[in-house]
Every structure is written in C-alpha cells, then in structure tokens.
N, C-alpha and C positions, 0 to 999 in steps of 0.2 A: 504494500500500500504506500501511497505517497504520504509525506508528513502531514499534509492537510487532511487526507482521508483518515489517518490514524487519530488526528486531533478530534475530528467530528465523531469518529467511532467511540471515543472515550466520553464525548459530550452529546448524547442523543437529544438532550433538551434543546440544544441550539437549533437543530434541524426542525424540531417541532415548532419552536417560536418563529423561525424564519417562514415556515409554511403558513402559520397563523397570520403573520403580519402582511404577507403578500396576497392573502385572499380578500376578494371584494366582499363588502358587507351591505346588507339591506338595512337602511335606517329611516326613521320617520322624523319629519320636522313639524313641530306643533307650536301653536300660540300658547300663551300662558293659560288661556281659558280652555285649552284642550282641543281646539279646532285644528285639524290636520291641514298643513300647507303643502306638503309634498312628501312623497315616498320615493327614495332614490337609492341607487346602487352606488356605493362610495368606496373609494380606496382608503385603506388605513392611514396612509400618509397625507391625506387631504388636510388642509387648514381651513380657517374660516372663509377665506376668499374663494376657495374651491367650492364650498357649499353655496355661498351667497350668490355667486355668478350663475348658478344653475336654478335658483329658486324661481325667477320670473318665467323661465321656459316651462317649468313643471307645475306651477300652481297659480299662474296669472297674478302673482303678488308683485307690485311694482317696487316695493320698498326693499331693494336688494342688499342694503347694508344693515347688518344686524349683529347683536351680541348673541352668541349661541352657548347654551349651557347643558351639561349632563349633570343633573343634580346641582351641586354648588361649584362644580369644576367648569371653567370657561374655556371654550375653544378660541384661540387667538391666531394671529398671523405667524407666531413663533411656535405654537403647540399643535401637534397633529391629533387626529381623531383617536388613534390608538394610545397616544400620550395621555389623554384624559380618561381612558378606560372604555371607550366606545367599542362595542362588539356587534355582531350580527343581531339585528332585532332591536337595537337601542333606539330610544326616543330622545331627540334633542329639542329643547325649548328655545324659541326665538324671541328676543326682545328687540324690536325694531326701533331704529332712530327715525327721525322725521323726514328723511331724504325723499321718500316716496309720497309723503302727505301732500295732496293737492288741496288741502284745507288748512285754514287758520282758525284758532279759537281765540276769542277776545272776551274780557271781563269788563263790566261797566258799572258806573254809579246808578244806572237806570234799573238796577236789580236783576239784570239778565246777563247771560253769556250768549254769544252768537257764534255759529259755525259758518265760515265763509270759504268760497273758492278763492284762489289767489288772484283771480280776475276782478274780484270785488262783489260777486253775487252772494247774497245771504242765503245759505242753504237751510238753516233752521235756527230758531230762537229758543233758548233754554229758560223757561219761566217757572218760578216757584219759590225763589228766595224772597224773604221779607225785608232785606236790607241790601245795600250795595254789594256787588260781587267783587271781592278783593283779589282773587286769583282763579285761573282756570288752566288746567293742564290735561294732555292726553295720557291715557294709560300706556304702559310700555308696548303693548301690542296694538294700540290705536283703536281698540274696540269700544273704549269708554272715555268719558270726560269727567274730571273731578273739579268741583268748584268749592270755593270757600267764601263765606259771607259774614257781614257784620250782624246778621240775624242770629249768630251764635251756632250755625250749623255748617256742615259740608255736605255736598250732594254728589251722587254718582249718576251719570247719564249715559244712555246708549248713544254712541256717536253717529249711528246710522239713522235712528228714528227720532232722536232728540227726547226720548221719554226718560223721566226720572226713575231710576232703578232703585235707589236707596238713599236715605237721609241719615247722616251721622249726627245724632243729637246727644248732648251731654255736657258741653261747655257752658259755663255761667257768664261768659263774656263773648265779644265778637271774635271771630276766627280770622286771624291775619293771613294764614297760609295753609295749604293742604297739598301734600305730595304723596306719590306712590312709593312703595319699596321697590327695589330693583326688579323683583320678580312679579310685582303687581298684586301680590297676595294680601298686602296690608296697606293701610292709609295712615299717614302721620299728619296731625293737625297741631297748629300753634295758636294760642289764644291769649286774649287780654285778661283772662281769669288767672294768669300766672302759671298755667299748666300747658303741657303738650300731651296728646293722647295718641295711642296706637290702636287702630281699628282693624277688624277682619273685613276685607273687601267684600267677600261673598255674603256674610251674614249681617254685617253692620254692627256686630258686637264690639264694645270697647274692651280690648284685651289688656291694656296697661295704661296707667296714668303717670306721667313724669312730673313729680312735685318737688320744688326746691327753690325756684326763682322767687325773688322778692318783689318783682314788678312784672308788667306785661311781657309775654314771650312773643317776640316779633317774628321769629323765623325758626324753622326746624327742618333738618335734612338728615337723610341716611348717609352713612359712609359708603364708599364705592363697593366695598365688600359686603355691606349689609349688616355687619356685626355691631355697629355703634350708631348712635344718634347724636347730633350736635344741635344745640339750641342757642339762640341769641336773644338777649333780653334788655329791656329798658333799665334793669337794675345795674347795668354796666359790666355784666359778666356773660361769658358763654359757658355752657356746661356740656360735658361728654358723658353719655349714658350707655349702659349695656342695653342693646336693642331687645334682648330676650327677657331680661329680668326687670328692666326699668330702674336698675340701680344707678345712682349718680357716681361715676368713677372718678371724675375730676372736675374742678371748677377753675376756669381760666380767668384769673383776676389780675387787674393791672390798669384797665381803662378807667378814666375818671368821669365818663359820661356814657349814655346809652350805647349799646352795640347794635348797629344797623344790620350787620350780616356776619355770618360765620360759615366757612366752607372748608371741606377737606381737600388736600392735594390729591392728584390722581392715584397715588399709591397708598393713601390714607395715613402716611407717616407724619404729615404736618397738618396744621389748621391755620387759616388766616382769618383774623377778625377785623372789621372796619367799624370805627366809632365816631360819634359826634364830638369827641375830644380832639379831632383832627389828625389822629394817628391810626395806623393799622399795625397789628402785631402778628408775628409768626410764632407758632407754638409747636412743641414736640408733642405728638399725640400720646405717646406711651407714658411720658413723664409728666405731661401737663405744664412743662416749664416754658417760659417765654424765651425764644431763641434770639429774637431781635425785634426792635421797634422801627417801623417805617415812618420816619418823621421828616416832613418836608412840605406838606400841605398847610395852608394858612387858615383853612376852615374845615368843617366836618367832612368826613369821608363816608359816602353813601354805600359804596360797595368795594370789595377786594376779591379778586379771583386769581387762581393759578392758571398758567398756560397749560395747553394739553399735555406737554411733557413734564410739567411740574418745575421747570427751571426758572420761571419768572412769576412775578405777581403784578397784577394791573389794578390800579386804584382809580376811583372816580370821586371828584370832590366838588364842594360848593364854591371853591375858589376859582372855578371855570377851567380847571386843568385836570388832566389824567396823567398818571405816571406809571412807568415800568420800573420794577425794583428787582434786585437780587435778594431772594428770600434768605440766603445764608449770611450775607454780609450786612444787609439792610441798606445797601447803597442804591440811590436812584440812578437808573441807567439812562432813561429817556423821559423827557417831559413833553407832553402833547399840549402845545399852546396854540390856540386859534379860535376857541369858542368865546362868545361875548357874554356868556352867563353860566350859571350852574351846570355842571356835568352830572346828569342824573344816573347814568349807567355807562359802563365800559366793559367790553368783552373781547376775547381773542377769537380769531377765525378758527375753523376746525383744524387747519394745519399749523396754526400758530404764527403765520407769517404776516398777518394783518390784524389791526385793531379797529374796533367800532365803538364810537361814543355817541351818546344822546344828550342833548342839551336843552335848557330852558330858553335858549336863543332861537328855538324853532327849527334847528337843523340837527342832522346826524352827520358824522364825518368818518371817513375811512382813512387809516394811517398805515404807514410802513412800520412794522414792529421793530425793525433794526435801527432805522434812522430817525423815526418820529416825524417823517415828512407826511403832510396831509396829501393824500392821493386824490380824493374827491369828496364833494359835499352833497348830501341828499337834502335838497331844499324844496319845500312845497306845503308844509304844514303851516297853519295860521297862528298856532300858539306853541307852547313848550312841547318838546319831544320828551316823553316820560321814559321810554325805553327803546332799545334797538337790539336786534338779535340777528344772527346769521341762520340761514337754512343749514341743514346738516352737511350739504355738499359745498357750502360757501358761495354758491352762485347767486343767491338772493339775500336780500336784507328786508326785515320786517320792522317797521317803526310804529309806535303808538303815541298819540298826542292828546293833550288836554283840549284840543279843538273838537274832540269827539270822534275822530277818525283814526284808522290805521292804514298804513300804506305798504305795498310790496314793491321793492325796487330791484333792478338788475345791478349786481355788485360791480360789474365791469364798466357799465356806462352811466350809472346813477339815474337811469330812466325809470320813471314810475310805471310799473306794470299793472297796478290796480289799486283803487282806493276803496277801503271798506268803510262804508258809512250807512247810517240808518238805524 
C-alpha cells in the first residue's frame, strides 16, 4: 500500500467524514412563523450567499439577503452549512432584512401607522391606538408590524391585511419604543412607567418585567446575540439585563443628564450611550466599565451608533454637527459640518463607506465617511427632517419630516422617488 493508503486504513473515520461532507443535503428554508420559503438540495460547503442567491428562483421571495439560523447557530459568509451542524433534512430559519421590502411603514401623531409603497401610495392604515404612535417596525420576516403608542400599549398587525392581531397591555405609562427579538418570538417595550417589558409575540403574555430605573425608560434593545437587553433612561443611566431572567447585570453610570440612546456594537462586546450632557460614552459590556468618553460636542447628543464593522462611532448633536470617533481612543476623526440647525439623527450606510444625517434645517445630507466631504443634499421637505435611514442595499434613502410627510430618495442622484403623504 502507499503511505497515504496505509494512513487512511488506520483512520477509517476520515473516509466516513469525507463521504458525509461531500454528499448533497435536502434542507428547508422557513420564516420564523413556520411558512416554508423553499426546499433545496444544498452542498455542505455552501455559505449564506449560496443559499440566499437561490431563494428568489425557488420561492418567489424577493428579499434575497437574509440572516439564516439553525437553532441559535448563524450561517454567515465565513461559516458553511456543515460548520453549523446542518445535515440532510435540516430546517433553516430566515430573518430577512428590508432589501426586498417595497413598502415603508410610518408612525404618526394622528394615532395611526401607515403602510406605503415606495412610490408614495398608501396601501393601508393601521387604526386602533388611542394616542400618538411613537414607533413602528416590521417583524424580522416582514409578516407583521409592531407599533408603540402613548396610549400605554403596543400592537401587533398583519402587514398584508392591516388587521390588529394582538395588543400588549400592561404598562402604566406611555410606551416610547417597541422592538422584536432577533428571532421575532418576543417583543420588548420601553415605557414612561420606568419599566421595560418582554412579551410573547404569539400569545401576548408578559413574560418578564425589567424594574430598576429611577425615571422614564426611553429606549430598549436586544443584543445582537439575543442574550442581553440594554435600556436607556431619563435617570441618566443605561442598564444591561439578562434577557432570560430579567436580572439587572450592570448599571452604566457616568452621565450627568438623561440618556437618549444606548446600543450594542456588532459583536456585543461594547455599548455606546448618547446623553443630553453633550457626551457619548463607550463601555465594556462584560465589565460595565467606561472605556472612554467622546467629548467634543457643545450641546446634547441625540444618538450614537457603531459602524457595521464596529471600528467607529457616529454621533448626532444639537450643535448642528455629526462626528466620527475612534471608540478605543475617544479621538474625533471626522467632523461633519454643513447643517444650519440641529442634527436629529446620523447613521452609517450598510457598507460603512457613507454617512447620512437628518437635520432641523429641513435637509438630509450624504457624506464620505473617510473624508467628511458632503456628497449630496436631499432637499424638499418644508420643515425639520426628524430622521433619515438607508435601505438595506444602500440604494435608497428614507426621510421623515415634521411637515407630515416622508420621502424616498435615490442615494446616487438625490432625486425624490416618492412622497408619502396623507
């Protein structure tokens, strides 16, 4: 025998594993609600991209970019099917981004949320709240819409029919925000009653209540991995909670005014908070220690967010500026100067190469993330632009304004593609 043959003869398991890895597998792709999107024959070495590019051909689903899970294990561009334990007959669950959404959801002070086409046609109006609607988001699979309201409730709606499926009642104050868990199985609400609550999406039952803040809870969000919850409060702190037990693990103390926002880094290792004290702070998630303070704005900071790769932090401030920071050193790398009034929000493009700001001067602006150069201005609203966001592919921009409208723009040309009004 050859030396190679002798080696394999001594290790029969190698041949068995090689045969297993080379065999094609039959797998199913499901939404979180259990609806089958596709049944495909896959190779063990396929990654997320290999699955996603085949979905539209097999299931007529346009949203071809998705996060794919086998249990809690995620299939990524670096990990293969066999690498996360997929075998013949396995079922993968898909959490789609909004790339394929041809609809936009808006929340309004008129007590409604509305579903629109990007051309500006109102597809349906979600009526039922007794107060203004403070937020509205799609479920991870796009089948449902979740709204939060000053009437003290959150509501779940069917995104196709517009019917109210469920009402989450139990807060003693207005609900500032409501979001889904990564798998869509739970809902997280933040309220002026100083509490956050975790709800079962299917039954509407309150599973856990997060108690500990001394003032209104402004915002609550899940970690990327889903193991933790982060809350931001008017009491000047953010708190880190165990998502399963509702135990407060750490209190992030150091700001001297209310905390407008708190978000995790993409790897969950850090947290950044934005405060009315004019600073943002970067924290170590594990220890709860402040790693550095981003000090350079002259007025309150409304938001702070990490870049998609976690290497940078972007802040938006009432001083009419946005800034890019190094979260390790606390150094301001780029200052975005050009707005004539308060910058209400700032965000990175999906690839991190561009920045988008929304201002009370009635415009949104697109910037080069490396140089801070203003690339183009989205002008057309009559009053302040409250927020601006990219589509998942970065090809479109959505703005909302205090003039009562939202607009969809082409990122490359700054041409308005549709106005959502009514």
